[in-house]
N, C-alpha and C positions, 0 to 999 in steps of 0.2 A: 875951688872953694865952695863948700855947700851953700845952697840957697836957704834963706829964711822964709818959710811959708806958713800959712795958717794950717790948722788941722784939716780943714776941708780941702785945701789945695794939695796937701800931702796925700790925702785919700785919693784924689783924682790922679795924681802922678803915679801912685803905687798901682792903681788899677791899670793904668796904661802900661806900666812896666810888666804887669802880669799878663799882658796881651788881651785885656778885655776890650771888646769893641762895642758890645751891645748890652744894655742893662734894662731892667724892668722895674718900675717903681711908681709910688704915689707920694707926693710931697706933704709935709706938715711942719709945724713949728720947730720941733727939735731937730729935724733933718734939713731945715731950710738953709743953713750955711753951706752945705754941700751943693744944693741947687743954685745958690748964688755964684758959686765958683765954677759950676759946670760949663757955662758958655766960654770960659777961657781955654777949654780943652776940647776942640772940635773932633778929636779922635774918639771921644766917648759918645756914642749914640744912646739916647734914652727913649724908651717907649713908655708913654704914660698909660697906665691902666685905670680902671674904674673901681677897683677894689683890691686891697692888699693880698688877699688870697689868690687872686688871678695873677699877680706878679710872681708869686712863688711857683704856681703851676707853669707859667710861661718860661720862667728860668729853668725849670725841670725839663720842659720840652726842648728848650734850646740846648741843654746839656746832652740830652739823648741824641739830638739830631747832629750835633757837632763833635761830641766826645770831649768837650771842654767844660769847665765849670760854668754854670749859669750864675748870674748876679741879680739880686733883687734889693731894692732900697725902700724902706718905709719909715714912718715917724714913730714916736713913742706911744705908750699907752694903748689905746684901741687899735692904732695902726700896727703895733707890734703883735698884739694878741690875735689879730686877724690872720697872722701868718701861720698859726699853729697847725691848722689842717693841712696846709701845704707842706709844712715841715715833717709831719707824721707820714705823709704820702712819700716824700723824698727819702725819708729814713727807711721805710719799709721796702722801697724799691731800689735802695742803694744808689741813689742818684746824687752826683756831686754838684752842690750849689752852695754859694756863699751869700748869706742874708745879712745886710747891714741895716741896723735899726738905730734911729735916733733915741736919745734918752735925755731926761731932765738934767740940769747942771749937777755936777758932783756934790755940791753943797746941799742940794735939795733931795738927794737920794735917801729914801727911808723916812721922809717927812710927809708922805701922802700928798705930794705936790700935784698940781694940775697935770693930767695925762701922764701920770707916773705908773708904771707897771714893772714888776720884777721879771722881765722877759728872760733873763738868764736863768732864774729859778724855774720859770714856767716851761722853758724849752729844754731843760736838762735831759729829760727822758726821751726826747724825740730829735735830738741832734747828735752828731758824732762828737762834737765839742762846741763850746761857746766861750766867748771872751767878753769882759767888761773893761774897756780901755779907760784908765784913770789919768794917764799922763800923755800929752801930745807927743812926747819923745818916743813913746812905745808904739805909736800908731802904725808906722810903716812896717815894722817887723811883725806886728800882730796880724796885719792883713796878709803878708806873705805866708805866715804860719797857717792862717785860715785856709788859703788856697792849697797849701801843701797837704794839710790834713784831709781836706775834702776830696782830693784827687788821688791820693795814694792809698795802698792797702785796699780794704773794702770801701768803695766810695760812699759818701754820705753828706748830709747838710751840715754846715758850720755857721754859727751865728756870731756876729760881732756887734756889740752894743756900744755906741759912741755918745757920751754925754755932750750936750750942746756947748758947754764951755771948752771942752777938748777940741771940738771942731773950730772954735774961734781963736784959741790960743795959738801962739807962734813957736816954731822950733826949726832947727836946721834939718833940711831934708836929706837923710842918709838912707839910701836903699840897700838893704843887706844883699850881698852876692849869693849867699847860701844859707840854708836852714839846717839846724841840728837840734832835734828835740830828744832829750835823753830818755824820756819815758815812752817814746813812740817810735818804734822801729819795726815796720811791717816785714814779715818774712815772705820772700818771693821764691826761693829755691826750696823744694821739698826735701825731706830726709831721704837719702838714697837707699838706705836699707828698707824703709817702709815702701818706697816705690817698687823695689825689687820684689818685696813680699806681695804687693798688689798685682804685679805682672805675673808672678807664679800662680796666684789664685785665679786670675783670668784665664790662664792657659789650661788649668785643671778643671774649670767649671764646665758643666754640661748645658746649663741654661742661664748664661749671664745676660745682663741688660745694662745699657747705659742710661742713666737718669741725669738729664742735662738741665741746668738752670741758667739764670741770668749772668752768673759769674763767667760763663764761657763768652758771652757777648762783651762784657766789660773788659775782659782780658784780651779780646781779639783772637780767641783760640779756635775759630771755626775750622780753619784748614787742618789743624792738628786733630780736632775731633773727627773730621771726615776721614783722615788717614787712619786713625785708631779704629773707627767703626768698620771701615772696609778691610783693614788688616785682620780684625778678629771676627768679622761677620756678626757682630752683636746688634740686636735691635736697639733702636734709639727712642726713648721716651723724653718728652720735653715738658717743662713747666710753662705757665703762661708767660713768665718773664724770659724763658729760654726759647720761645718760638722764634725761628729765624736763625738760630745757631746752627741748625742742620737743615738741609733742603727738604721741604715738605713732600716733594714728589719722589724722593729717593726711596727705593724699595725697602730699605731698612728703617725708614721713618714710620713709627707707630703713631705719631701725632702727639697731642697734648694729653697729659696724665691727670688723673684725679676726678673729682666730683663732676666737673663739666668737661671732662676729656673724652677720648675715644674708648670704645670697648676694647680694642686691640691693645692699647697702651696699658690699660688696667690689668688685663689678663696676663700679658707678658711679664708685668711686674709681680703680680701675685704668685705666679707659678715659677718664678725664677729661683735659682740657687745662689746667685751672686748679683748684688746690686752695686754698680759703680756710679756713685753720685758725684757729679762734677759741677761745682759752683751752684749747688742747690741746697735748700735748707729743710727739706722734709716738712713742708707746710701742712697744716691740718686739712686743707682742701685736697691734698694729695694722699695723705696717710689714712684719713678717716680714723677708725679706732686703732690706736697705735699697737695695742696688744695683738691685733689680728693682721697687722701690716707685714707682708712678705714673711710668712711664718717659717719658711724653710730656707731663707736666704741669709748668707753672710753679707756684710755691708762694708764697702770701701768708700770713704768720704774724702773728697778733695775740695778744700776751701781755703781761701786766704784769710778768713776770719776764724781764729781758733775757738771763739765763743759759740760759733754755729755748729761745731762738731760735737756730737753726743748731746745736743740740746733737746732734741725731740725723740730720737731713736738711738738704740745702742749701735755702736760702730766697732767693727772688728779690726779694720786697718785704717786709722786716721792719717791723713797727709795734709799738713798745713803748708800752703804755698800758692803761687800764682798758677792758674789753670794751664796757661800756655806753656810755661816752663816745665811743669810737672808732666804734662802730656808728651812733650818732646822727649823728656828723659824716659818715660814709660815706653814710648814707641821704639826708642833705641834699644832698650833692654829686650823687648819682644822680637825685634829684628835680629839682634845678636844671638838669641836663642834659636833662631831659624824657624819660628812658628808663631802663628797668631793664636787662634783658639780652635784647633782641629776638631775637637769634640762637639763644637757648637753648631748643630743643625737647627737649633731653636729659632734663630732669627730668620733663616731661609724659609723654613716651613711656615712660620707665622705670616711672613710677608706674602707667600703664595696663597694662603687661605684668605688673607685680607683682600688681596686683589681679586680672587675668585668671587668672594662674597659681594664686593662692590660691583662687579660686572653683572651679577644677577639682580641687583637693585636694592641692596641693603645700605643704609646710611649709618656710618659707624660713629654716631654721636653718643656720648654717655647719658644724655638726657632721655633718649628713647630711640629705638630702632624704628625706621619707617619701612614697612613692607609694602611692595607695590601690589596691594590688593585692597579691596574695599572693606577693610576690617575696622578702621577707626571711624568714629563719627566725626562730623564737621566740627563739633565743639572741641573734641580732643585734638584735632589737627590745628585748630586755631590756637589752642592753649600751648601746644608744643612750639608752634611758630613764634608766639609771643615770648616764650622763655628763651628761644634761640636768639632772638633779636637782642635780648638783654645779656645773655651769658656766653653764647658760643662765639669764640674768636674766629676771625677769617683765616683760612689756611694761608700759610706763607711758603713761598718757594724761593724767595730771595735769600742770598747768603750775606747781603749787606746788613749789618747788625744794629747799628746805633739809630735805627729809624723808628723803633716801636714807640708808640705814644700811650699804650694801654697801661693802666695801673694794676699792680698785683694785689694790693691789700686794701688801701683806704677807699678805692673806688669812688673818688669824688668826681663823678662823671658829668655833673651838671645837666642831668636828663630833663629836669623841669624847665630849665632855660632853653634847652634845645627844642622841647615841644612847643614852648611859647613862640620861639622864632619861626618855626615851620608853619605855624598857623597864621602868621601875619601876611 
């Protein structure tokens, strides 16, 4: 027989059913019923932060480190609005987090009540989805749907707004065994005809390049990427979020692409005749002036999010699907044809020139080449060093992927706080 619990207790039980072990939050009046119920559930650990924005960033870091959805809890009004920067960051970095916000009682919503803010409206543009729970009976299924949406398809932040009276009302706890959302059905298997077209284009290309983004990391497709790269001998360019998807010390690795990337990565991309984009979104820091980006190349774009395809650049062969599943199918087709990319000496030659240049003392950063001669003044060297500290990512050789903490877009790095702490 189902138990009768308060909304706060239902929330705790549902979080436990979802496998949540650690949460990050800051209490306040509207979320207080949850904090009163929390001691009854020792399986839920709570880390108290000093600012709501920090709770979102910590949940995002937890999600990246574990591969599971991070959870943050904040109160209504200013507590909820303080989460927006973190939500933008998680949205741009495709990071799965569930943010639970308190809200004023349902009867007070829209009355400009104390610490009331329309966080559902405010966060609509920076979340994958958001909910306002108006009935305690809907709470358990709403939380399960929030985790399902956050962690499937292209991951992202989901916000659940819970009014205080919903947290205090009672209902029978019924945990749904499965979820089916009619309007949300992510596509994981790519179109076989399009995958075959892509494989044929890769076989015929003379200067193809693999352009790898964070989607490879989120789908766990590192092994498939390595197999494809070695099968076709294609050079591999990575975005900031894609660093770690392919070993940095591998001869075919050109490093990071774009404004703050390596010279080699940008040159191999510019002069290519085929760009195979895998889990990347052609960011403006990568493309620069779009009309001059890869002027002679056809584009194959593999992404689980159909809205990312043709968003910034024209795509000749679009493939909607999970990177891991699409790459597996593509490798099978290439092997069945008995060839990888026999015409492609592009990757081999560029790797050789890159290694030779590095041996004679050239640093391949896009910010500026350092030549081992007394050409630069001390001022120039200091300026370049300062820029590198801010922008140049550390090289990665690890293939373990969910460990990156760096932000792709919002760059809420807290540099002022870091400087303050280091001077103490």
